[in-house]
C-alpha positions in Angstrom: 5.4 -5.2 7.8 3.7 -1.9 7.1 0.0 -1.2 7.8 -2.4 1.3 6.2 -3.6 4.8 6.7 -5.6 4.0 9.9 -2.3 3.5 11.8 -3.8 0.5 13.6 -0.9 -1.7 14.7 -3.2 -4.3 16.2 -4.7 -5.0 12.8 -1.4 -5.9 11.2 -0.6 -8.4 14.0 -3.3 -10.5 12.3 -0.9 -10.7 9.3 2.4 -10.7 11.2 1.6 -13.7 13.4 0.7 -16.1 10.5 3.8 -15.0 8.7 6.0 -15.6 11.7 4.4 -19.0 12.1 5.8 -19.9 8.7 9.4 -19.2 9.9 9.8 -15.6 9.0 11.3 -13.0 11.4 8.6 -10.3 11.3 9.1 -6.7 12.4 6.0 -4.6 12.5 6.8 -0.9 11.8 4.5 1.9 12.8 5.2 5.1 10.8 2.9 7.6 12.4 0.6 8.0 15.5 3.3 6.4 17.7 5.8 7.9 20.2 8.5 9.9 18.4 6.7 9.8 15.0 4.3 12.3 13.3 0.9 12.3 14.9 -0.8 12.2 11.5 0.2 10.7 8.2 2.0 13.9 7.2 5.6 14.2 6.1 6.6 10.9 7.6 10.5 11.1 7.5 12.1 8.4 5.3 15.2 8.7 7.5 13.2 6.8 10.1 13.4 3.7 7.9 17.0 4.2 7.1 17.7 3.9 10.9 15.7 0.6 10.9 17.6 -0.8 8.0 20.9 0.2 9.6 19.8 -1.5 12.8 19.1 -4.7 10.9 22.5 -4.5 9.2 24.4 -4.1 12.4 22.4 -6.6 14.5 24.5 -9.7 15.0 21.5 -11.8 16.0 20.0 -11.4 12.5 21.8 -13.8 10.2 20.2 -12.7 6.9 20.4 -9.1 5.9 18.0 -9.5 3.0 14.9 -7.4 3.7 11.4 -8.3 2.5 8.7 -5.7 2.9 4.9 -6.3 3.1 2.8 -3.2 2.9 -1.0 -2.8 2.7 -2.8 0.1 1.1 -0.9 3.3 2.1 1.7 0.9 3.4 1.9 -0.6 -0.1 2.7 2.9 -1.5 5.4 3.2 1.2 6.8 -0.2 0.5 7.3 0.5 -3.2 8.8 4.0 -2.4 11.3 2.4 0.1 12.3 -0.3 -2.4 12.9 2.4 -5.1 15.5 4.0 -2.7 17.1 1.1 -0.9 18.9 -1.8 -2.7 18.9 -4.1 0.4 15.2 -4.6 -0.1 15.0 -7.8 -2.0 11.3 -8.7 -2.0 8.1 -6.5 -1.9 4.5 -7.6 -1.4 2.4 -4.6 -2.0 -1.3 -5.1 -1.3 -3.7 -2.5 -2.9 -0.8 -0.1 -3.6 -0.6 2.9 -5.9 1.9 4.2 -8.5 2.2 7.7 -7.0 3.0 9.5 -3.7 0.0 11.4 -2.5 -0.9 14.3 -0.3 -0.9 13.8 3.5 -4.0 12.3 5.0 -6.1 13.5 7.9 -9.0 11.2 8.7 -11.8 11.4 6.1 -10.5 14.6 4.6 -7.2 15.6 3.1 -4.6 16.9 5.5 -2.2 19.8 5.0 -0.9 20.6 1.5 2.2 18.5 2.1 3.3 15.0 1.1 2.6 11.9 3.1 6.4 11.4 3.1 9.5 13.6 3.6 13.2 13.4 3.2 15.6 15.8 4.9 12.6 17.8 6.1 11.2 18.4 2.6 8.0 16.8 1.1 8.5 14.0 -1.4 6.8 15.1 -4.6 3.1 14.3 -4.4 -0.3 14.5 -6.1 -2.8 16.7 -4.4 -6.2 15.2 -3.6 -9.2 17.5 -4.4 -11.8 17.2 -1.6 -14.4 18.9 -3.8 -14.3 15.9 -6.1 -15.0 13.6 -3.1 -18.0 15.6 -1.9 -19.5 16.0 -5.4 -19.2 12.2 -6.0 -20.4 11.4 -2.5 -23.5 13.5 -3.0 -24.3 11.9 -6.4 -23.8 8.4 -4.9 -26.2 9.1 -1.9 -28.8 10.5 -4.3 -28.6 7.4 -6.4 -28.6 5.1 -3.4 -25.3 3.5 -4.1 -22.2 3.2 -1.8 -19.4 5.9 -2.1 -15.7 5.7 -1.5 -12.5 7.6 -2.4 -11.5 5.7 -5.6 -13.1 8.2 -8.0 -11.5 11.1 -6.1 -8.0 9.6 -6.5 -8.7 8.8 -10.2 -9.9 12.3 -11.0 -7.2 14.0 -8.9 -4.5 12.1 -10.8 -6.1 13.0 -14.2 -6.0 16.7 -13.3 -2.5 16.6 -11.8 0.3 18.3 -13.8 3.1 16.6 -11.9 2.3 12.9 -12.4 5.8 11.9 -13.5 7.4 13.8 -10.7 5.1 12.2 -8.1 5.4 8.8 -9.6 7.2 6.2 -7.5 10.3 5.2 -9.5 9.9 1.5 -8.8 12.2 0.7 -11.7 15.1 1.9 -9.6 14.5 -0.9 -7.1 16.3 -4.3 -7.0 13.5 -6.3 -5.6 11.2 -9.1 -6.7 7.8 -7.5 -6.6 4.4 -9.0 -6.0 1.3 -6.7 -6.2 -2.2 -7.6 -5.2 -5.2 -5.6 -6.3 -9.0 -5.8 -6.4 -10.7 -4.6 -9.5 -13.5 -3.3 -7.3 -11.2 -1.3 -4.9 -13.3 1.7 -3.7 -10.7 3.2 -1.3 -8.5 4.3 -4.2 -7.9 3.1 -7.8 -5.2 0.6 -7.0 -6.0 -1.4 -10.1 -5.2 1.6 -12.3 -2.1 2.3 -10.3 -0.8 -1.3 -10.7 -1.1 -1.0 -14.4 0.9 2.2 -14.4 3.6 0.4 -12.4 3.7 -2.6 -14.7 3.9 -0.3 -17.8 6.8 1.6 -16.4 8.7 -1.5 -15.3 8.2 -2.9 -18.8 9.5 0.3 -20.5 12.6 0.2 -18.2 13.3 -3.5 -19.0 13.1 -4.3 -15.3 15.3 -7.4 -14.7 13.7 -8.7 -11.6 10.6 -10.8 -10.9 7.3 -8.9 -11.2 3.9 -10.4 -10.5 0.4 -8.9 -10.3 -2.6 -10.8 -8.9 -5.8 -9.2 -10.0 -8.9 -10.3 -8.0 -12.3 -9.8 -9.7 -15.0 -8.8 -7.2 -12.4 -7.9 -4.5 -12.4 -4.4 -3.1 -10.0 -3.2 -0.4 -10.1 -5.8 2.4 -7.4 -6.7 4.8 -5.3 -9.4 3.0 -5.6 -12.2 5.6 -8.3 -14.9 5.2 -10.3 -16.6 7.9 -9.7 -14.0 10.7 -11.8 -10.9 10.1 -15.5 -11.4 9.1 -15.5 -9.8 5.6 -18.9 -8.1 6.3 -17.1 -5.9 8.9 -14.7 -4.6 6.3 -17.1 -4.1 3.4 -19.3 -1.2 4.3 -20.5 1.2 7.0 -23.2 3.9 7.4 -21.6 7.3 7.1 -22.6 10.9 6.2 -26.1 9.9 5.3 -25.0 7.2 2.9 -23.0 4.0 2.8 -19.2 4.2 2.7 -17.8 1.0 1.1 -14.3 -0.3 0.5 -15.7 -2.1 -2.5 -16.3 -5.6 -3.8 -18.7 -8.4 -2.8 -18.5 -10.6 0.2 -17.7 -13.6 -2.0 -15.1 -11.6 -4.1 -13.4 -10.2 -1.0 -13.2 -13.6 0.8 -11.9 -15.3 -2.4 -9.4 -12.6 -3.0 -8.2 -12.7 0.6 -7.6 -16.5 0.4 -5.9 -16.4 -3.0 -3.7 -13.5 -2.2 -2.5 -14.8 1.2 -1.7 -18.2 -0.2 0.3 -16.7 -3.0 2.0 -14.3 -0.6 3.4 -17.1 1.5 4.6 -18.9 -1.7 6.2 -15.7 -3.0 8.2 -15.0 0.2 9.4 -18.6 0.2 10.6 -18.7 -3.4 14.2 -18.2 -4.2 15.2 -14.7 -5.3 15.4 -14.1 -9.0 18.7 -15.0 -10.6 19.7 -11.4 -11.1 19.4 -10.8 -7.3 21.5 -13.8 -6.4 24.6 -12.8 -8.3 
Protein backbone atom coordinates (compact mmCIF):
# COMPACT_ATOMS: atom_id res chain seq x y z
CA UNK A 1 0.00 0.00 0.00
CA UNK A 2 1.42 3.33 -1.16
CA UNK A 3 0.35 6.73 0.08
CA UNK A 4 0.45 10.11 -1.63
CA UNK A 5 2.72 13.11 -1.86
CA UNK A 6 2.29 14.17 1.77
CA UNK A 7 4.28 11.14 2.93
CA UNK A 8 1.87 10.66 5.84
CA UNK A 9 2.01 6.99 6.81
CA UNK A 10 -0.59 7.40 9.56
CA UNK A 11 -3.15 8.35 6.92
CA UNK A 12 -2.81 5.12 4.95
CA UNK A 13 -3.26 3.04 8.08
CA UNK A 14 -6.91 4.09 7.76
CA UNK A 15 -6.98 2.10 4.51
CA UNK A 16 -4.58 -0.68 5.49
CA UNK A 17 -6.52 -1.70 8.60
CA UNK A 18 -9.87 -2.23 6.81
CA UNK A 19 -8.09 -4.20 4.07
CA UNK A 20 -6.34 -6.36 6.64
CA UNK A 21 -9.68 -6.99 8.37
CA UNK A 22 -10.87 -8.58 5.11
CA UNK A 23 -8.10 -11.17 5.24
CA UNK A 24 -5.37 -9.49 3.18
CA UNK A 25 -1.75 -9.33 4.30
CA UNK A 26 -1.06 -5.60 4.01
CA UNK A 27 2.41 -4.06 3.90
CA UNK A 28 2.50 -0.26 4.09
CA UNK A 29 5.47 1.12 2.18
CA UNK A 30 6.90 4.59 2.80
CA UNK A 31 8.99 5.81 -0.12
CA UNK A 32 10.34 9.12 1.15
CA UNK A 33 10.63 11.13 4.39
CA UNK A 34 11.62 8.00 6.32
CA UNK A 35 14.96 6.67 7.55
CA UNK A 36 17.18 5.52 4.71
CA UNK A 37 14.96 7.13 2.06
CA UNK A 38 15.03 10.50 0.27
CA UNK A 39 13.93 13.34 2.51
CA UNK A 40 11.68 14.73 -0.23
CA UNK A 41 9.81 13.21 -3.13
CA UNK A 42 12.87 13.51 -5.38
CA UNK A 43 14.53 10.71 -7.35
CA UNK A 44 13.03 7.96 -5.18
CA UNK A 45 15.06 4.86 -6.20
CA UNK A 46 13.02 2.09 -7.78
CA UNK A 47 15.67 -0.37 -6.55
CA UNK A 48 14.13 0.11 -3.10
CA UNK A 49 10.97 -1.65 -4.29
CA UNK A 50 12.98 -4.38 -6.01
CA UNK A 51 14.44 -5.23 -2.60
CA UNK A 52 10.93 -5.39 -1.11
CA UNK A 53 9.70 -7.69 -3.88
CA UNK A 54 12.75 -9.92 -3.39
CA UNK A 55 12.07 -10.05 0.35
CA UNK A 56 8.50 -11.22 -0.33
CA UNK A 57 9.75 -13.81 -2.80
CA UNK A 58 12.26 -15.25 -0.32
CA UNK A 59 10.06 -15.07 2.79
CA UNK A 60 8.91 -18.58 3.67
CA UNK A 61 6.14 -17.29 5.92
CA UNK A 62 4.37 -15.67 2.94
CA UNK A 63 2.60 -18.47 1.07
CA UNK A 64 1.38 -16.47 -1.91
CA UNK A 65 3.93 -14.57 -3.99
CA UNK A 66 1.31 -12.66 -5.98
CA UNK A 67 1.64 -8.98 -5.27
CA UNK A 68 -1.32 -6.60 -5.29
CA UNK A 69 -0.59 -2.87 -5.08
CA UNK A 70 -2.88 -0.12 -3.84
CA UNK A 71 -1.64 3.40 -4.54
CA UNK A 72 -3.33 6.74 -3.97
CA UNK A 73 -2.56 9.95 -5.90
CA UNK A 74 1.24 10.11 -6.29
CA UNK A 75 1.20 6.54 -5.00
CA UNK A 76 -1.13 5.69 -7.89
CA UNK A 77 1.44 7.04 -10.34
CA UNK A 78 4.06 4.89 -8.60
CA UNK A 79 1.84 1.78 -8.51
CA UNK A 80 1.35 1.88 -12.28
CA UNK A 81 5.05 2.56 -12.85
CA UNK A 82 6.04 -0.45 -10.75
CA UNK A 83 3.49 -2.69 -12.47
CA UNK A 84 4.93 -1.69 -15.85
CA UNK A 85 8.34 -2.96 -14.70
CA UNK A 86 7.58 -5.98 -12.50
CA UNK A 87 5.62 -8.99 -13.76
CA UNK A 88 4.99 -10.38 -10.25
CA UNK A 89 2.50 -7.55 -9.65
CA UNK A 90 -0.84 -9.14 -10.48
CA UNK A 91 -3.39 -6.53 -9.40
CA UNK A 92 -3.26 -2.75 -9.15
CA UNK A 93 -5.76 -0.39 -7.59
CA UNK A 94 -4.73 3.13 -8.59
CA UNK A 95 -6.73 5.88 -6.90
CA UNK A 96 -6.56 9.28 -8.63
CA UNK A 97 -3.44 8.26 -10.62
CA UNK A 98 -1.90 9.80 -13.71
CA UNK A 99 -0.57 8.56 -17.03
CA UNK A 100 2.85 10.24 -16.74
CA UNK A 101 5.85 10.50 -14.45
CA UNK A 102 6.28 14.03 -13.16
CA UNK A 103 8.86 16.35 -11.73
CA UNK A 104 9.93 16.01 -8.10
CA UNK A 105 7.67 17.64 -5.53
CA UNK A 106 8.65 19.98 -2.72
CA UNK A 107 5.68 21.09 -0.68
CA UNK A 108 3.43 23.58 -2.49
CA UNK A 109 6.04 24.30 -5.14
CA UNK A 110 7.96 22.15 -7.59
CA UNK A 111 11.20 20.70 -6.32
CA UNK A 112 14.45 20.31 -8.21
CA UNK A 113 14.43 19.79 -11.95
CA UNK A 114 14.62 16.03 -11.52
CA UNK A 115 12.11 13.21 -11.63
CA UNK A 116 10.11 11.95 -8.69
CA UNK A 117 11.61 8.52 -9.46
CA UNK A 118 15.04 7.22 -10.34
CA UNK A 119 16.72 4.01 -11.46
CA UNK A 120 20.44 3.37 -11.12
CA UNK A 121 20.85 6.95 -9.98
CA UNK A 122 19.27 8.47 -13.08
CA UNK A 123 15.92 10.27 -13.26
CA UNK A 124 13.05 8.38 -14.86
CA UNK A 125 11.84 10.52 -17.80
CA UNK A 126 9.39 13.10 -16.47
CA UNK A 127 7.20 16.06 -17.35
CA UNK A 128 8.25 19.37 -15.84
CA UNK A 129 5.67 21.34 -13.88
CA UNK A 130 5.60 25.06 -14.61
CA UNK A 131 5.15 27.01 -11.37
CA UNK A 132 4.29 30.17 -13.32
CA UNK A 133 1.12 28.48 -14.56
CA UNK A 134 0.07 27.72 -11.00
CA UNK A 135 0.64 31.26 -9.74
CA UNK A 136 -1.18 32.79 -12.73
CA UNK A 137 -4.18 30.48 -12.33
CA UNK A 138 -4.16 30.94 -8.56
CA UNK A 139 -4.27 34.73 -8.93
CA UNK A 140 -7.18 34.51 -11.39
CA UNK A 141 -9.10 32.18 -9.07
CA UNK A 142 -8.61 34.44 -6.04
CA UNK A 143 -9.76 37.46 -8.07
CA UNK A 144 -12.88 35.55 -9.13
CA UNK A 145 -13.50 34.29 -5.60
CA UNK A 146 -13.30 30.61 -6.60
CA UNK A 147 -11.12 27.84 -5.11
CA UNK A 148 -7.78 27.03 -6.73
CA UNK A 149 -5.77 23.83 -7.04
CA UNK A 150 -3.05 22.23 -9.13
CA UNK A 151 -5.17 20.50 -11.79
CA UNK A 152 -4.91 23.26 -14.40
CA UNK A 153 -1.15 23.49 -13.78
CA UNK A 154 -0.68 19.81 -14.56
CA UNK A 155 -2.99 19.96 -17.57
CA UNK A 156 -1.20 22.94 -19.14
CA UNK A 157 2.26 21.60 -18.28
CA UNK A 158 1.41 18.35 -20.08
CA UNK A 159 0.10 20.26 -23.09
CA UNK A 160 3.35 22.22 -23.45
CA UNK A 161 5.64 19.23 -22.81
CA UNK A 162 7.62 17.93 -25.79
CA UNK A 163 8.45 14.58 -24.15
CA UNK A 164 4.98 13.24 -23.34
CA UNK A 165 5.55 9.81 -24.83
CA UNK A 166 8.93 9.44 -23.17
CA UNK A 167 7.47 10.40 -19.78
CA UNK A 168 4.33 8.28 -20.21
CA UNK A 169 4.11 5.26 -17.91
CA UNK A 170 4.14 2.19 -20.18
CA UNK A 171 1.28 0.47 -18.38
CA UNK A 172 0.77 -1.80 -21.39
CA UNK A 173 3.96 -3.62 -20.38
CA UNK A 174 2.43 -4.81 -17.12
CA UNK A 175 0.78 -8.17 -16.49
CA UNK A 176 -1.71 -7.01 -13.88
CA UNK A 177 -5.44 -6.60 -13.62
CA UNK A 178 -5.92 -2.85 -13.22
CA UNK A 179 -8.66 -0.90 -11.44
CA UNK A 180 -8.48 2.90 -11.59
CA UNK A 181 -10.63 5.31 -9.56
CA UNK A 182 -10.93 8.97 -10.50
CA UNK A 183 -13.12 11.93 -9.67
CA UNK A 184 -14.20 14.18 -12.51
CA UNK A 185 -13.76 17.17 -10.19
CA UNK A 186 -10.21 16.28 -9.07
CA UNK A 187 -8.50 19.62 -8.43
CA UNK A 188 -5.12 18.31 -7.22
CA UNK A 189 -4.19 17.11 -10.69
CA UNK A 190 -6.15 16.12 -13.80
CA UNK A 191 -6.39 12.42 -12.99
CA UNK A 192 -9.55 12.03 -15.10
CA UNK A 193 -7.66 13.13 -18.22
CA UNK A 194 -4.75 10.89 -17.25
CA UNK A 195 -6.98 7.84 -16.84
CA UNK A 196 -8.38 8.33 -20.34
CA UNK A 197 -4.83 8.44 -21.73
CA UNK A 198 -4.08 5.18 -19.93
CA UNK A 199 -7.21 3.49 -21.27
CA UNK A 200 -6.49 4.68 -24.80
CA UNK A 201 -2.96 3.26 -24.77
CA UNK A 202 -4.10 -0.04 -23.26
CA UNK A 203 -6.73 -0.35 -25.98
CA UNK A 204 -4.19 0.42 -28.72
CA UNK A 205 -1.83 -2.24 -27.36
CA UNK A 206 -4.62 -4.87 -27.13
CA UNK A 207 -3.98 -5.26 -23.41
CA UNK A 208 -5.02 -8.80 -22.44
CA UNK A 209 -5.72 -8.33 -18.78
CA UNK A 210 -8.68 -6.92 -16.88
CA UNK A 211 -8.99 -3.13 -16.91
CA UNK A 212 -11.66 -1.15 -15.09
CA UNK A 213 -12.19 2.56 -14.58
CA UNK A 214 -14.59 3.95 -11.99
CA UNK A 215 -15.42 7.59 -12.73
CA UNK A 216 -17.12 9.43 -9.88
CA UNK A 217 -19.06 12.56 -10.81
CA UNK A 218 -18.78 15.27 -8.18
CA UNK A 219 -15.75 13.64 -6.55
CA UNK A 220 -12.50 15.53 -6.24
CA UNK A 221 -9.35 14.13 -4.63
CA UNK A 222 -10.41 12.72 -1.26
CA UNK A 223 -8.87 9.84 0.64
CA UNK A 224 -10.51 6.68 -0.72
CA UNK A 225 -11.87 5.33 2.58
CA UNK A 226 -15.45 6.04 3.60
CA UNK A 227 -16.82 6.62 7.10
CA UNK A 228 -13.51 7.52 8.77
CA UNK A 229 -12.38 11.05 7.82
CA UNK A 230 -15.04 13.80 7.79
CA UNK A 231 -15.05 14.85 4.15
CA UNK A 232 -15.22 18.55 5.00
CA UNK A 233 -11.68 18.23 6.39
CA UNK A 234 -10.32 17.02 3.03
CA UNK A 235 -12.29 19.33 0.77
CA UNK A 236 -10.82 22.84 1.19
CA UNK A 237 -8.58 25.07 3.30
CA UNK A 238 -7.68 28.78 3.46
CA UNK A 239 -4.33 29.36 1.81
CA UNK A 240 -2.39 32.26 0.24
CA UNK A 241 -5.29 34.68 0.44
CA UNK A 242 -7.73 32.29 -1.19
CA UNK A 243 -9.17 28.80 -0.82
CA UNK A 244 -7.20 25.75 -1.87
CA UNK A 245 -9.56 22.91 -2.75
CA UNK A 246 -9.02 19.27 -3.63
CA UNK A 247 -12.22 19.51 -5.64
CA UNK A 248 -15.70 18.06 -5.63
CA UNK A 249 -18.69 18.51 -3.37
CA UNK A 250 -19.23 16.99 0.06
CA UNK A 251 -21.92 14.73 -1.37
CA UNK A 252 -19.84 13.80 -4.42
CA UNK A 253 -16.75 13.01 -2.39
CA UNK A 254 -18.63 10.99 0.21
CA UNK A 255 -20.47 9.02 -2.48
CA UNK A 256 -17.28 8.41 -4.43
CA UNK A 257 -15.46 7.24 -1.31
CA UNK A 258 -18.19 4.72 -0.58
CA UNK A 259 -18.50 3.36 -4.13
CA UNK A 260 -14.77 3.16 -4.74
CA UNK A 261 -13.96 1.42 -1.47
CA UNK A 262 -16.72 -1.15 -1.93
CA UNK A 263 -15.53 -1.91 -5.46
CA UNK A 264 -11.87 -2.05 -4.32
CA UNK A 265 -12.65 -4.85 -1.87
CA UNK A 266 -14.57 -6.75 -4.55
CA UNK A 267 -11.78 -6.27 -7.11
CA UNK A 268 -9.08 -7.60 -4.79
CA UNK A 269 -11.22 -10.63 -3.95
CA UNK A 270 -12.04 -11.53 -7.54
CA UNK A 271 -10.05 -14.28 -9.29
CA UNK A 272 -7.25 -13.10 -11.52
CA UNK A 273 -8.08 -12.79 -15.19
CA UNK A 274 -7.70 -15.99 -17.22
CA UNK A 275 -4.53 -14.80 -18.92
CA UNK A 276 -2.81 -14.37 -15.56
CA UNK A 277 -3.79 -17.79 -14.24
CA UNK A 278 -2.10 -19.68 -17.06
